[in-house]
N, C-alpha and C positions, 0 to 999 in steps of 0.2 A: 504494500500500500504506500502511496505517496501523500505525505501530509505537508500542507503549507501553513506557515506560522508567521503572523504579522504582529509584532509588539508595538503598541501605541499607548502613550501616557496622557493623562490630563495636563500635566505640567509641561510648559514650554516657555522658557524665559524670553527667547528672541521673538517668537511669533505665538502669542497666546492661542491655545486650542488649535494649533496649526493642522493637526491630523484630520480635523473636521471642518476647517475653514474652506470656503468654496474656492476650488481651483479649476479654471475653465468650465465653470458652471456646475461642478459636482464637488462634494466634500473630498479633500485630498486622498483619504484612504480608499475612496471608491475605485480609483483607477487600477490599482493592483488587484483589488478584489475582482473587478470585471475581467481582467486579463487571466487570472487564475481560474475563475468560474468557467471561462470559455475553453480551457485546456482539458482535453480528454485524458491527459496523463495525471491530473491532480484529482485525488479522491476526496479529501477533506481539507477544509480551510478554517483556521482558527485565528480570531483577532483577540489578542491578549491585552486587556485594558483594566484600569482601576476606576474608570470614569463612566458614570451613568449616561451622560450626554453622548459619549462615543458609542456606548452600547446601544442606545435607542436609535441612533442614526444608522449604525451598521445593520441592525435588525430591520430597519425600514427599507433596505435595498431588496430584501426578499430573494437573495441568492440561495439557491437550494443547497449548495455545498458549505455555506458559511455558518460558523457557530461562534459565539462569543465565549471566551474564557476569562473569568474574573481573576486577575493576577493578585498575588499578595501585596499588600501595601509596602512591605519591606523591600520588594523587588520592583517598586514603581517610583522610587525617588531619584534624585539627580545623580547619586553616587552608585546606584545599582548597575551592574553590567548586563548586557544583553544575554550573555551566557547564563547568568543567574536566573532569569525568568524562563529561559529555554529549559534549563534543568528542572526548575520547579514544575513546569508544565508536563514535561516528559515523565517525571517521577509520580505524577498524580494520574497519569493515563496508563492504559494497559496496551501499549503498542508492541508489536513484534520487533525484536532486535534488528531484523533485516529491513524493516520499513525505512523508506527514505524521508528525510526531513528537509524541507525547503524553508530557510530563514529569509523572509522577504521584508524589505524596508519600504514603508509607506512614503518616505521622503524621496524616493526615486520613482515618480509617477509615470515616467516615459517607458517603463518596461512593458513589453507586449507579450501576448500569448506565445508567439513564435519563439521568444527568448527562453521561456521556461521549457518549451518542448525541445528546442534544439540543444539547450544546455544539458538536459537529461540524456538525450541521445549521445552527446559527446562524452559524458561521464561513463556511460556504458561501453561505448566504443573504445575509450582509452583504458577501460578496466581499472579506473581510479577509485580511490576511497572517498574523495570529496572534491568539491568544485567551487570556484569563486568566479565572479564576473569582473571583467576589466574593460577598459577602452585602450586603444593604442594611441599614445600621444607622441607627436613629432616635435615637441618642444625641446629646446636645448637646455640641459640642466647642469648646474654648477654646484661645486662643494663650497663650504665656507672658506676654505683655504685658498680659493682662487683657481682651483683646478677643475677642468671640465669633467663631468661625470659620464656623459653618454655620447660624446663625439670628440673628434680631433679638431680643435679650432683652427689649426694651421691648414687643415684640408676640409673646410666647411662643406658638408654635402648638400646637394639640392634636396628639397623636400621629397620629391618623387623617388629619389634614390636612397632615402633615409628610412631605416626600419623603425626607428623610434624606440619607445619603451612601453611596456604594459603597466597601466595605472589602475589600481583597484577603484571601481566606481561605487561600490557598496550597494548595488541593486539587489542581489540575492546570493545565497550560498546553499549548497546541497551537501548533506552528509547522512550517514546512516544513524539510526537511533543508538545502536551499540557503540559506534565510534564516539558519538557525543558524550555518552555516559562514561566511557572509558577515559577519554582524553579531556573531558570537561571543556571542550572547545568546539566552535563551529566548523573548524577545519582540522584534518588529521590525515596521516598516512600519505599515500600518493595523491597529489593534488592536481586536478585539471584546471585549465583556464578557459572560460568561454568569453571570447571577445565580442563586445557589443558595439553598436554604432557610436561614433564620437560624440554625438549630441546627448547621449545618455550619461555623460560625465557629471552633469549637474546633480547635486544633492541639495535639497531645500533645508537650509539651516538658518539663513538670514533673509530679510526682506528683499534684498537684491537678487538672491537666488530664486525667490518666488517669481519675480518679474521676468527674469531670464527664462525660467522653466516654462512659464505660460506661453511665451512667444515660441519657444522650441516645440511645445506640445501642439500648438496650432499649425506650425509650419510642417513638421515631420509626421504628425499622426492625424489630427482632427481634419485637416484640409484634404486628406486622402480618403476619408471615409465617405460612403454614399450620403448624399444630402437626405435628411429625413422628409417624409411626406408631411406637408404642413396641413394641420386641421384647424388652426386658430390663427387669425391675423389681428394683431393689436397695434394701435397707433397712439402716439402723443398728440397734443393739439397745438399749443403755441410754438411756432417755429417749425412745425411739421405739417399739420393740416392748414396752418395759417402762416403768414409772413412774419409773425412775432411782433407786428406793429400794434400799438395801443391807440385806438381811434376814439375820440370823444366828440359828441355834439355840443352845441351851445348850452343846452340844458343839462349837461353832465351824462347824457346817455352814452353807453359804451357800444362800440362796433368791433367786429372781427372780419377779416377778409379771408374767405375760403375760396377754393378752386373747384370749379364744376367737374374738371377731369378726374380729380380725386374721388368725387362722389360716384362717378361712373366706375371707378376702380372697385369701390365697395360693392357695387351692383354685380360686377364680374366675379368677385370672390363669392358672393352669395349664390350665383348661378353655378359656380364650380363646387358647391357644397362645403365651402370653408366658412366657419363661424367667424364673426368679426367683433371687435370691441375697441373702445376708447378709454384710455386711462389718463387723467389729467389732474394736476394739483389744484387748479382753480375750480370754482363752483359757480357757473353762470347759466342763465336761461338760454343764452345764445347757443352754447354748446349742446344743451339738451335738445333744442329745436333742430340743430344740424344733425345730431345723432338720430333723432326721430325720422328726419327726412331721408337719411341714408339707410335707415332700417337696421342699425347695428344691433347685435345680440346682447352686448354688454356695454354699459356706460358706468364708469366709476369717476366721480368728481370729488374734489375736496380732500379725500384720502385720510384726513385727520392725522392719526399717529401711524398709519400704515404706509409702507413704501410700495412702489410700483411692482417690485418683484413679489412681495407678499400677496398683492391683489392678483397678479397673474397666476400664482400658485393656487389661489382659491378658485379661479375660473377653471384651471386645469383639473382640479379635483371634481368640480361639477361636471365637466365634459369627459372625465375619465381618460385623460391624455397626460403626456409628460411635457416638460418644457422644451424638449427636443422637437416636438411637433408644433411649436409656436414660432411665428415670424413677428418681429417687432421693429418699428421704426421710431426713432426719437433723435433729439438734437442736443440735449443739455445734460448737465451732470446728474440731475435727478433721474435720468433715464439710463445711466451707465450700468448700474447693477443688473437691470433687467436685460439690457442689450448683450451683456457678457454671458447671460445664462440661457438664452433661447437657442433654438436650432438654427435659425437664420436671422441675422440682424442687418439693418440698413440705417443710413442717416442722410439727410439733405447735404448738399455740398457746402452750405454755409454754417454747418454745425460747429460747436466748439472744438478746438484742437484735441482736447482730452477724449472726445467722442470719436473724432476722425482717426485717432491712433489706436482704437480698439482692434486687436488682431482679428482678421477675417471679416471685418464689417464691410458691407457693400456701400461704397461711397458713390452716391447717386450724382448725376450730372445737374439735376435741377435743385433749386432752393426750396425751402419750406414755403408753402402757400402758392408755389409756382408749378405744381404737378409732380412733386417729388414722390408723394404717396402712390400716384398712378404709375410712375416709372417703376417703383418697387413691385407693385402688383403685377405689372407686365412681365417683369423678370421671373416672378414666382410662377406665373401661369404659362 
């Protein structure tokens, strides 16, 4: 039997609750669990935690192979080693000595199903006792005494002719139960190395790591996945359905400028069987009237203490769909969290720079109130 084990703690000084903080629209720990769940070689998956919040979120994924193991408090503090919680877990379970144990790090979310499968194959082909993952780095490395460690500086090689060095990336390790018990270590005996792609070198420990890893995730993994079938279309109002202008009459009456082409876009969505909705922080009769004319299925105004992402999740629950099946268009910072979480996101070309820089966002050619929503609808349909 092949057992996967992911240790995650409540405490994290650099990034509070980082293991369940949203990473590319999902809690960080989700990504390795998804990859393991999809592997036909992994039989059981355990998340070892001391945290109720983590336990509840992991259980909410409803992965059939995943179970939560409640680790001892003494092995969940800052000084406890990973080996200590591994051994605690193994000693409390009745595994066969020959079972294989995959130690998987949640802080390496770019690990894919193929990595687990190919690493297992390599371990068996090499007839090794254990395995660790690395990336091949072609950086030139020096010692403190001013001597070069991995190349001759007098004959500096070209990158394409340089073998480089293998650097441990901390993604995962494989060993047998009996070896771990005997050696009290994740590695032992004859060790194989599974070389992963260079972008998997990132491990999330600091905020900068997080930002880099999200961009790498979008570039190398998420952008290559099939686009989800969209079942719900949501839009912001000011700066998206309107030009963001504030118009007032002599008597103080307020006006907003909408675009008739956007209205037709909502009609086309409705005919395609896609539900529609508007989520806006303001609360005006103007928007209510516009929403009624466009026959939107959901209108949320004011929002009070709720964010747009929370509202979108409520709608998804009513429709029995996931955020991956939602398309959203917005232009300002109060849209950012939702834009980063949905299956497909877009923004008008005059959106704030912080919105325009969201990875994989569709940057439309039209401005808000000038048919940007219709342009997005046309792309979807």
